[in-house]
C-alpha positions, 0 to 999 in steps of 0.5 A: 750909684746916686739916686738921680743916676739910678732914676735916669738909668731906670727910665732909660731901661724901661723905655728900651725894654718896652720898645723891644717887647713891643717889637717882639710881641706886636711886630714879631721882630727880635732886634736883640738876642734873648741873652741881651734882653735878659741882661737888660731886664736883670739890670733893671730888676737889680736897680729897682731892688736897690731903690724900691721907691723908684719902681714904676707901675708900668715897669717891664719887671712887673711881667715876671711877678713877685708880689705876694697877695694875701687876699684879693680886695673886692672892687665894685665895677664902674660899669656892671659886667652883665651876662649875655643871653644864649641861643642854640639854633639859627631860628633863635638868632633870626628871632633876635635879629627881628626884635632888634630891627623892630626898634632900630629899623633895617639900617643895621650892622652886627659885629660877630666875635668868637666867644672865647672859653676863658675868664672875663677881666676888666682893666682900668687905665688912667693917663695911659697906665694900667691901674686896676684889673678886676675879675667879673665876680657876680657882675656887680663887683669882683676881685682886684687881681692887678698884680697877677694881670700885670704878668700877662705879656699881652696886657699893656702896662702903659699905652702910647698913641694919640687921643688917649682918654684920661680914664677908660676901661677895657674888657677882655678874656684871659685864657691859658693857651692850649699848648701851655695847658698841655705842657703844664699837665704833662709836667704835673703828670710827671711829678704825680700831681693831679691834672688840671681839668680844662684850660678855662678852670686852669686860667681861673685858678691861676688868676687867683694864685697868691704869688704873681711870680707863679702866675707869670710862669703859667703864660696866660694870654688875653684877648681884648674885646670891648672899650668903655669910658665917658665921652669917647669919640667912637660911633661904633664898636668896630671903630673901638676895636680898631683903636684898641689895636692901634693902642697895642691891645691884642684883639683877635682878628677873628671878628667880622662886621656883618651887614645882614643876618645871612652874613652872620649865619655864614660867619657862624657856620664857617667857625663851627669847624675853623675854631678848632685851629685857634690857640684856645677853646671857643664855645660859640659866637657873640653877636653885637649891634655895631652902632653905639647909638642903636645899642643905647636905643635898645637898652638892657634887661636886668641881666643882659644887653638887648643889643647882644646875644651869644650863639652856643655851638653844640660840643663836637661829638661822635660815637665809635666802638671801643676796640680795647683798653690799654694801660700806660705806666708813668714814671711814678708808677701811676697806671692810666687807662686809655680807650683805643677806639675805631678811628672816627673824624671829630672836630677836624681830626681823626680820633683813635684814643681817649683817656679814661683817667682812672678806674672810678671813671670807667665804673661811673661810665659803666663801660662794657667790652665792645661798647659804642662810646660817645666821644666829645671834643668841645673846649677840650684838647684831648677827646673825652668819653662822655657816655655809652650808647646802650642801644648798641651794647652787644648781647652778653657783654661783660663790664670792664674789669680794671687791671689788677697787675702791672701791664709791663712787669706784672706786679700786683697794683696798689691803691693809696687811700684817698687817691683815684689812681692805681700804682705799680709799686715795683720801682726798681724793676718796672721798665716804663718806670725806669725809662720814665725816670731817665727821661725825666732826668735828661729833660730841659728843665732838669739836666738838659741833656739835649742830645739824648731823646726817648729813642736813645734812652730806650736803646741805652736801657735795652743794652743794659748800659743805663738803669739809673740816671747816675749811669749816664756819667759812666758812659764812654765812647767805647761803650756807645759807638756802634749801638743801634736798634729798630724802634716802632712807634706803638701809636703810628706803627712807624719804624725807625732805626736809632744808631750811634755813629761818631758824631752822635756819640760825641754830642751825647758825651758833650751833653752829659759833661755840660749837665754837670754845670746845671744849677742845684735847683734843677738837679733837685728837680731831676731826682724825680721825687714825687710831687717835687716839680721845678717850682717846688725844687727851686723853693727847697734849694733857696731855703736849704741851700744844699743837698745835704741839708735837704737829705737830713731834714725831717718832714717837719723841718721841710715844711718850714720852707715856703709852700712845702705842705705835708704831702710834699714833705713826707714824699721828700723824707720818704725818698731820702729814707731809702738807702738806694736813693742816698747811694744814687745821690752820692754817685751824682755827687762823685760825678761832679753834679752841683749839690749846692746853690751858688751863693749870691753876693750880698751887699752889707747894709749894717750890723743891727742884727749881728749875732741874732738868729731868725726863723721865718714863717708865713707870708709878708707884705713887703718881702718875698721869703728869699728877699727877707732872708737876704735882708737878715744876712745883709744886716748881720743876722743868721737864718736857721731852718728850725725852731729851737731853744737857741733861736732868738726870733721867730719872724711871723707873717700871715698864715704861718704854720701853727706848729712853729708858733706853738713850739716857739711859745713853748721854748720861750722864743720871742715872736716878732711881726714884720713891723717889729723886724722893720723897726730893728733894721730901719723902715723901707722906702714906700714902693707900689705893689707890682711885679718882665716879659718876653 
């Protein structure tokens, strides 16, 4: 395709995809199927890779990320991002109102908004295109995270409409939706990683990830709440909010214009309970004078505007007796203590349980048998125990002694130095661990055996048909038909019958057969190796290409793959050092499971690297690691997994592993930079930074 035709097609695809995105996110209408949408996006990404200098900053491909940022530049805010004064009582709000009216008189309106528990962000648009996204920082300057912000679907990359200023700035709150937070923590728990503390910290950490493709996977969201610029035609804050909505920004529909302070208090009282129905945490209400003229008249203190104040809700809390502590065993053997409580109403829901996290937390709280516990639910999803009501401690109550043996198989628990959790080491004989591994294997992100659910797994396990995931591929119609079991939900007491009739069995067998087409990276994730989540599995699969190469790799060689640290590498090496795991993988291979990554066809670019071998290490300005590998192969070179005396070049990026550098220097291997490499193949066309949506 010529460059002219490519430009025309890129423009057409960009317009088409942006239209479908707008209809999907703003109007909740799907005009085409997800498959059709993905094919359009795939075509666009392919053209942009072929013609990188044609990549537009507002391209919908930016939504999927791909930019690797080695460091975040510090940017001075054009308009300082000031903090707000806080109040905690109705009396303080009325005092604020009295101070304001002394200056403005009684002709006054307020805008009440939710105080979202997220991360403040400044977005600058020039000629309708997003050009810069900066964190609050210290209020005077913050970090430029533009590539990461572009992955947030509700932040427009280009706005459309009338009377768009040449340059303007909007302020918003980036957040991780509560459902997404729950899903990510469930995935982290599944692979044995430390859980994220809360959605706010999760959002903040995500915005500072170096790889924008990883940011895109976290599904952050954003509410816009403020418009700034020179000579804007709007007289009030509420007019600006309406204009922002018309331009396609996501503005929370929870705001309200209030004429009196009593209306303000009605708003505050209403949202004291209704805020728990929102998709994110809130911890208060922001009260702003609506008129810009009056805002200017009121002015600022050194730290905050005199025309706005935040009312902070007290965290929803209750006290209830501890009935007992139960211990849950996960797939990796981690044992988690959970407080079973006398049911209590908290923030609109009945709370019966609260996680105690680990033995350290129980000791920190000093919990005794029968204690009355204070439970809090602020911006958290899961209620947490904050303290003990010592005035209600029972005479002679004994401190809680943490479990010493597994509640399921009675094996003595172990604790690894430096870790908070206790583990059951009985991997082969502990029922919840075995069932957990089976449930992990069939999940959507792994083998996607959608016709098998938790109840069916329990039935297959109890009947002795499945002890290893490889056993799924030995199931037959005769073995399954007619099986049934009554299962009781321990939490709700609900009883249901699981039975395998003709259609159920046919669906199960079809789902198992279909799993044989699942790609290698998902197979690797399905194995259930500790610390190997879906992202890590994809990195390993892309780097090594097949299961045999990963099995044979040493811990040091595993660390040469992108983002594979020592802890992950040791876990993988330990897994494949176990004969039973090698046998397990071999059984999967014999069943016809995909054991290597499907190689994509590379367009031959030249022979400038013919006969040359490379090892890649570090982070690069112009390439992702996988793209760099493709570029070497396309020019006739070969990429190796480890440094040896036969290696021609160590291609060194930023933050490369010191062991590879040391070994290359010792063996006399030539070390080249990204600039040296580009000189070998010819320079790339210039392209803007950036990184689709839906």
